[in-house]
C-alpha positions in Angstrom: 8.3 -3.0 0.0 10.7 -2.2 2.9 14.4 -1.5 2.6 17.0 -2.3 5.2 20.3 -0.4 5.2 23.3 -1.1 7.5 24.6 2.3 6.5 23.3 5.6 5.2 24.5 5.4 1.6 23.1 8.8 0.5 21.5 11.8 2.3 17.9 11.2 3.1 15.5 12.2 0.3 12.4 14.0 1.1 9.6 12.0 -0.4 7.0 11.4 2.2 4.1 9.3 2.5 1.4 8.8 2.4 -25.9 6.2 0.0 -25.8 4.7 -3.0 -28.7 2.2 -3.7 -28.3 0.3 -6.9 -31.5 -0.9 -8.5 -30.5 -3.4 -11.1 -30.9 -6.8 -12.6 -27.3 -8.0 -12.5 -28.0 -11.4 -14.0 -29.8 -10.2 -17.2 -27.6 -7.7 -19.0 -25.1 -5.0 -18.2 -27.4 -2.4 -19.8 -29.9 -3.0 -17.0 -27.7 -1.3 -14.4 -29.4 1.8 -13.1 -28.8 3.8 -9.9 -30.8 5.8 -7.5 -29.0 8.0 -5.0 -30.0 8.9 -1.5 -28.0 12.1 -2.0 -30.6 13.6 -4.2 -29.3 17.2 -3.9 -26.5 16.3 -6.4 -26.2 14.3 -9.5 -24.3 11.2 -8.8 -21.2 10.8 -11.1 -21.9 8.3 -13.8 -20.0 5.1 -13.3 -17.9 3.8 -16.2 -19.2 0.7 -17.9 -18.1 -2.8 -17.1 -18.7 -5.8 -19.4 -18.3 -8.4 -16.6 -21.3 -10.2 -15.2 -21.0 -11.4 -11.6 -22.3 -14.8 -10.5 -25.5 -14.9 -8.5 -24.7 -14.8 -4.8 -26.0 -17.9 -3.1 -24.0 -18.1 0.2 -24.6 -16.9 3.8 -27.1 -14.1 4.4 -25.8 -10.8 5.7 -27.2 -11.1 9.2 -25.8 -14.6 9.5 -22.4 -13.3 8.5 -22.6 -10.7 11.2 -23.5 -13.4 13.8 -20.6 -15.6 12.8 -18.2 -12.7 12.8 -19.3 -11.6 16.3 -19.0 -15.1 17.7 -16.0 -16.6 16.1 -13.7 -13.9 14.6 -11.4 -11.3 16.0 -13.2 -8.6 18.2 -10.8 -6.0 16.9 -12.8 -3.6 14.7 -11.1 -3.4 11.3 -14.0 -3.4 8.8 -14.7 -0.1 7.0 -18.2 1.6 7.0 -21.1 1.5 9.4 -22.5 -1.4 7.5 -19.4 -3.4 6.3 -19.5 -4.6 2.7 -20.1 -8.3 2.1 -18.0 -8.8 -1.0 -18.7 -11.6 -3.4 -16.7 -11.3 -6.6 -13.9 -9.3 -8.2 -13.0 -8.5 -11.8 -9.9 -6.4 -12.6 -10.5 -3.0 -11.0 -14.1 -3.8 -10.0 -15.7 -5.4 -6.9 -19.2 -6.8 -6.5 -21.0 -7.2 -3.2 -23.5 -9.9 -2.2 -26.4 -7.8 -3.5 -24.8 -7.4 -6.9 -23.7 -3.7 -6.4 -20.6 -2.7 -8.3 -17.8 -0.7 -6.9 -14.6 0.8 -8.3 -11.8 -0.5 -6.1 -9.3 2.2 -5.4 -7.6 0.5 -2.5 -6.8 -2.9 -4.0 -7.0 -5.0 -0.9 -4.7 -2.7 1.0 -2.5 -2.1 -2.0 -2.2 -5.8 -2.7 -4.1 -6.5 -5.9 -1.5 -5.2 -8.3 -2.7 -6.4 -11.8 -6.4 -6.6 -11.2 -8.8 -8.9 -9.3 -8.9 -12.4 -10.8 -6.8 -11.4 -13.8 -7.4 -13.9 -16.5 -3.8 -14.9 -17.0 -3.0 -15.2 -13.3 -6.2 -17.2 -12.9 -5.3 -19.6 -15.7 -1.8 -20.1 -14.3 -3.1 -20.7 -10.8 -5.7 -23.2 -12.1 -3.1 -25.1 -14.1 -0.7 -25.3 -11.1 -3.6 -26.3 -8.8 -4.1 -29.4 -10.9 -0.4 -30.2 -11.0 1.2 -29.7 -7.6 0.1 -27.6 -4.6 2.9 -28.2 -2.1 6.2 -29.9 -1.5 8.1 -27.6 0.8 11.7 -26.7 0.1 13.1 -30.1 1.0 12.4 -30.9 -2.7 13.0 -28.9 -5.8 10.3 -27.8 -8.2 10.5 -25.7 -11.3 8.0 -22.9 -10.3 10.3 -21.8 -7.4 13.5 -21.7 -9.5 11.8 -20.1 -12.5 10.3 -17.4 -10.2 13.6 -16.8 -8.4 15.4 -16.2 -11.7 12.7 -13.8 -13.0 12.7 -11.8 -9.7 16.4 -11.6 -9.4 16.7 -10.2 -13.0 14.7 -7.2 -11.9 17.0 -6.3 -9.0 20.4 -4.6 -9.1 23.6 -6.3 -8.2 24.4 -7.6 -5.7 20.8 -8.2 -4.6 20.5 -11.7 -5.9 19.7 -14.2 -3.0 16.0 -14.7 -2.5 14.2 -16.1 0.6 10.6 -16.8 -0.1 8.1 -16.5 2.8 4.4 -15.9 3.3 3.7 -12.3 4.5 5.2 -8.9 4.9 5.6 -9.3 8.7 7.4 -12.6 8.2 9.7 -11.0 5.6 10.5 -8.1 7.9 11.2 -10.4 10.8 13.6 -12.4 8.6 15.3 -9.2 7.5 15.8 -8.1 11.1 17.3 -11.5 11.9 19.7 -11.2 8.8 20.8 -7.7 9.8 21.6 -8.7 13.3 23.3 -12.0 12.3 25.5 -10.2 9.8 26.4 -7.2 11.8 26.6 -8.8 15.3 24.7 -5.7 16.5 21.2 -5.4 18.0 19.8 -1.8 17.5 17.6 -1.1 14.5 16.2 2.3 13.5 12.9 2.9 11.8 10.8 6.0 10.9 8.1 7.4 13.1 4.7 6.7 11.5 6.0 3.5 9.8 4.1 0.2 9.8 6.3 -2.9 9.3 4.0 -5.5 10.7 2.0 -6.6 13.8 3.9 -9.6 14.8 5.7 -9.6 18.2 9.1 -9.1 16.5 8.1 -6.4 14.0 6.0 -4.4 16.5 9.3 -2.8 17.5 9.7 -1.4 14.0 6.1 -0.2 13.7 5.7 3.3 15.1 2.0 4.0 15.0 0.4 4.3 18.5 -2.6 2.1 17.8 -0.3 -0.9 17.2 1.7 -0.3 20.4 1.0 -2.2 23.6 1.8 -1.6 27.3 3.7 -4.9 27.5 7.4 -4.9 26.4 8.2 -6.2 23.0 10.4 -5.6 19.9 13.5 -4.8 21.9 16.4 -3.1 20.3 14.3 -0.9 17.9 14.4 2.9 18.0 12.3 5.4 16.1 13.6 8.5 14.2 11.8 11.5 12.7 10.4 10.9 9.3 10.9 13.8 6.8 7.5 15.3 6.3 7.3 18.5 4.2 3.6 19.1 4.9 3.3 18.5 8.6 7.0 18.3 9.8 9.1 21.2 11.1 11.0 21.7 7.8 10.3 21.7 4.1 7.7 22.9 1.7 6.8 23.7 -1.9 10.2 22.8 -3.4 11.0 19.6 -1.5 9.2 16.7 -3.1 10.3 14.4 -5.9 6.7 14.4 -7.2 4.6 16.1 -9.9 2.6 17.8 -7.1 4.3 19.8 -4.4 2.8 20.7 -1.0 1.1 24.1 -0.7 3.3 24.9 2.3 5.9 27.5 1.4 9.6 27.2 2.1 12.8 29.0 1.3 14.3 26.2 -0.8 15.1 26.8 -4.4 13.5 24.6 -7.1 15.3 21.2 -7.3 17.4 22.1 -4.3 15.8 21.1 -1.0 17.6 22.6 2.0 15.4 21.1 4.5 17.0 17.7 4.0 20.0 18.8 6.0 17.8 19.5 9.0 16.2 16.0 8.8 19.7 14.4 8.4 20.7 16.2 11.6 17.7 14.6 13.4 18.9 11.2 12.2 22.4 11.9 13.4 20.9 12.9 16.8 19.2 9.5 17.0 22.5 7.8 16.2 24.2 9.9 18.9 21.6 9.5 21.7 19.3 6.5 21.2 21.3 3.6 19.9 24.6 1.8 20.4 27.7 3.0 18.6 27.1 0.4 15.9 23.7 -0.6 14.7 22.3 -3.6 12.9 20.2 -1.8 10.4 18.0 1.1 9.3 14.5 0.1 8.1 13.0 2.6 5.7 10.1 2.8 3.2 10.8 5.0 0.1 7.3 6.3 0.8 5.4 5.1 3.9 3.3 2.6 2.0 3.8 -0.1 -0.5 6.1 1.0 -3.4 7.3 -2.0 -5.4 6.4 -3.9 -8.6 6.0 -0.8 -10.8 3.4 1.0 -8.8 5.3 4.2 -8.6 5.6 4.3 -12.4 9.0 5.9 -12.8 10.8 2.8 -11.4 10.1 -0.8 -10.6 11.3 -0.5 -7.0 10.7 2.4 -4.7 14.4 2.6 -3.6 15.4 3.3 -7.2 13.7 6.7 -7.0 16.2 7.8 -4.4 19.3 6.4 -6.1 20.2 4.2 -3.2 21.3 0.5 -3.0 19.9 -1.2 0.1 21.5 -4.3 1.6 18.2 -6.1 2.1 14.8 -5.6 0.4 11.6 -7.1 1.7 8.5 -7.3 -0.5 4.9 -8.6 -0.1 1.5 -7.2 -1.0 1.5 -6.9 -4.8 4.0 -9.7 -5.3 1.2 -12.3 -5.6 -1.8 -10.1 -6.6 -3.4 -11.1 -3.3 -2.1 -14.6 -3.0 -0.2 -15.0 0.4 3.4 -14.5 -0.7 6.4 -12.5 0.3 10.2 -12.4 -0.2 13.4 -11.1 1.3 16.2 -10.3 -1.2 19.8 -9.7 -0.1 23.4 -10.1 -1.0 25.3 -13.4 -1.0 27.5 -12.1 1.8 24.6 -11.4 4.1 22.8 -14.6 3.2 25.9 -16.6 4.1 26.1 -14.8 7.5 22.6 -15.9 8.3 23.2 -19.5 7.1 26.2 -19.7 9.5 24.1 -18.7 12.4 20.7 -20.3 11.7 19.1 -23.2 9.9 16.5 -21.1 8.4 13.5 -23.0 7.1 10.0 -22.1 5.9 7.3 -24.8 5.4 5.1 -22.9 3.0 7.4 -20.2 1.6 8.1 -20.7 -2.1 5.4 -23.3 -2.6 4.5 -24.1 -6.2 1.2 -22.3 -6.2 2.7 -19.0 -4.9 5.7 -19.1 -7.3 3.5 -19.9 -10.3 1.3 -17.0 -9.4 4.2 -14.7 -8.7 5.7 -15.5 -12.1 2.4 -14.7 -13.8 2.1 -11.4 -12.0 5.6 -10.4 -13.3 4.7 -11.4 -16.8 1.4 -9.4 -16.8 3.2 -6.3 -15.5 5.6 -6.5 -18.4 3.2 -7.7 -21.2 0.5 -5.1 -20.3 2.9 -2.2 -19.7 1.4 -1.7 -16.2 4.4 0.2 -14.9 4.1 2.7 -17.8 0.3 2.8 -17.1 1.0 3.6 -13.5 3.2 6.5 -14.5 0.8 8.0 -17.1 -2.6 7.4 -15.4 -1.1 8.0 -11.9 0.3 11.4 -12.8 -3.0 12.3 -14.5 -4.9 11.3 -11.3 -2.4 13.1 -9.0 -2.9 16.3 -10.9 -6.7 16.0 -10.8 -6.7 15.4 -7.1 -4.4 18.4 -6.6 -7.1 20.6 -8.2 -9.5 19.4 -5.5 -6.9 20.4 -2.9 -6.9 23.9 -4.4 -10.7 23.9 -4.4 -11.5 22.7 -0.9 -10.2 24.1 2.4 -10.4 20.7 4.1 -8.1 19.0 1.6 -4.7 19.9 3.1 -2.3 17.8 1.1 -2.2 15.6 -2.0 1.0 13.6 -2.4 2.4 10.5 -4.0 3.8 9.0 -7.2 2.3 6.8 -9.8 -0.7 4.9 -8.6 0.0 5.5 -4.9 -1.6 8.7 -3.6 -2.5 10.2 -0.3 -5.1 12.8 0.3 -4.8 14.4 3.8 -7.9 15.9 5.3 -7.5 18.9 7.6 -9.8 21.3 9.5 -8.2 24.1 7.6 -5.0 24.7 5.6 -3.5 27.2 8.0 -3.6 25.1 11.2 -3.2 21.7 9.3 -5.0 20.1 12.3 -6.5 16.7 11.3 -10.1 16.7 10.2 -12.1 14.9 13.0 -12.4 11.2 12.5 -16.2 11.4 12.4 -16.1 13.9 9.5 -13.6 11.8 7.6 -15.8 8.7 8.2 -18.8 10.5 6.6 -16.8 11.5 3.5 -15.6 7.9 3.3 -19.2 6.6 3.5 -20.4 9.0 0.8 -17.7 7.8 -1.6 -18.8 4.2 -1.0 -22.4 5.1 -1.5 -21.5 6.5 -4.9 -19.5 3.4 -5.9 -15.9 4.3 -5.0 -13.8 2.4 -2.5 -10.8 4.1 -1.0 -8.5 3.3 1.9 -7.5 5.2 5.1 -4.2 5.8 6.7 -2.0 8.1 8.8 -1.7 8.5 12.6 -5.3 9.9 13.0 -6.8 8.0 10.1 -7.3 11.4 8.4 -5.6 10.5 5.0 -7.4 8.8 2.2 -5.2 6.2 0.5 -5.7 5.9 -3.2 -4.0 2.9 -4.8 -6.0 1.2 -7.5 -4.9 -1.8 -9.5 -2.3 -0.9 -12.1 -4.8 -1.7 -14.9 -6.8 1.4 -14.1 -7.8 3.8 -16.9 -8.3 7.6 -17.2 -12.1 7.4 -17.5 -12.2 5.6 -14.2 -9.9 8.2 -12.7 -12.4 10.9 -13.9 -15.2 9.0 -12.2 -13.3 8.7 -9.0 -12.3 12.3 -8.8 -15.9 13.4 -9.5 -17.1 11.1 -6.7 -14.6 12.6 -4.4 -15.6 16.2 -5.4 -19.3 15.3 -4.8 -18.5 13.9 -1.4 -16.5 16.9 -0.4 -19.2 19.3 -1.6 -21.8 17.5 0.4 -19.6 17.6 3.4 -19.0 21.3 3.1 -22.8 21.9 2.8 -23.3 19.8 6.0 -20.7 21.9 7.7 -22.4 25.1 6.7 -25.7 24.0 8.3 
């Protein structure tokens, strides 16, 4: 979820982002799961039970998949692990590969599978709609679109009530940029350093991560500003986060009274004074520099609510459709009318019946299964457990987050806070996978593990995940010692 402000409504708030071999007979009974670890020096944490039986894999062989990928798909290396996983099936918080190995998914398809892989209710709604109507485009009306718009609007504060349905986060952010410029008659847009708002030609200007930048010009009219970072930035420390876990870095701020925010506000004012025109079109900001909507933070349904601000435009994607391609832009009637006067905006696939039916089912599941509350309870439990690992291991520099969105930043040591070399982070990542835990990666140097399971996760699964992580860290420190 990304917010777009035309003005700074409140002072900036300092919340910052953020080999196993399974020997089994997966088609006989769940009791037949056993595991043998290559990491024989340590006992592998026991994986929680799962009563789901995956189908037998009967598709392309692994080597054939590699051949096709090399010949026909993008040469950009994006797959995790030395031997990328060939996934076959998913069930709630679990994933199964082509060999039948089971993994606890703590990355949720890049923070996209919000209520669980192939959730039974979402599946049933999708199958029903699939047999009724796939597509009409918005030149005709259909109930799923209007039903979804009403449900989504009810979750947002006034006057955020006009919804534009699109297909992806990049597309939503492009439309939001267009709206801001059409309404304000200005060009310049500010976004935080370290932010990712998409890889399309228009949104690359907002994205401020070096690996996504290109030597050719693009994304004109976009300017970066410093992102408040109380772990690695110039100001802030142990009293500056709106989070159950503070950074270990000390500061002179009093509890519940962050003084560093004034310094970061001055940096923003400096950007306004030196890098943009007198009037700007908008300020794009994530409440935390990852996906924060649909209850994942636990305390609030939308990330911007944690900062007590009211944005002019909100973009949302990722968890909106539990993995189905879907996104939205929500704004005020005033801004929507400004766009309509300047542009005949149209989207062929946005708001199609399938996407809207699925989107409605996701909202219903979040409410019926109390997943926002679960995010708060289980997420806080997990954050505190990972914070203990930070206190235990010198290479765990920072643990941050809210709800079921957590970052674990790896460092060479806590004093220098220099990023742990990529090859070392890669090995820890591999070790977690070998023990059955899948986590994500992020940050400028890919040194931060991104922890964002589906919101149906349970405490026993969190216990397993933290023990896997502890085991991987222990093995790494032993390798270091040798």
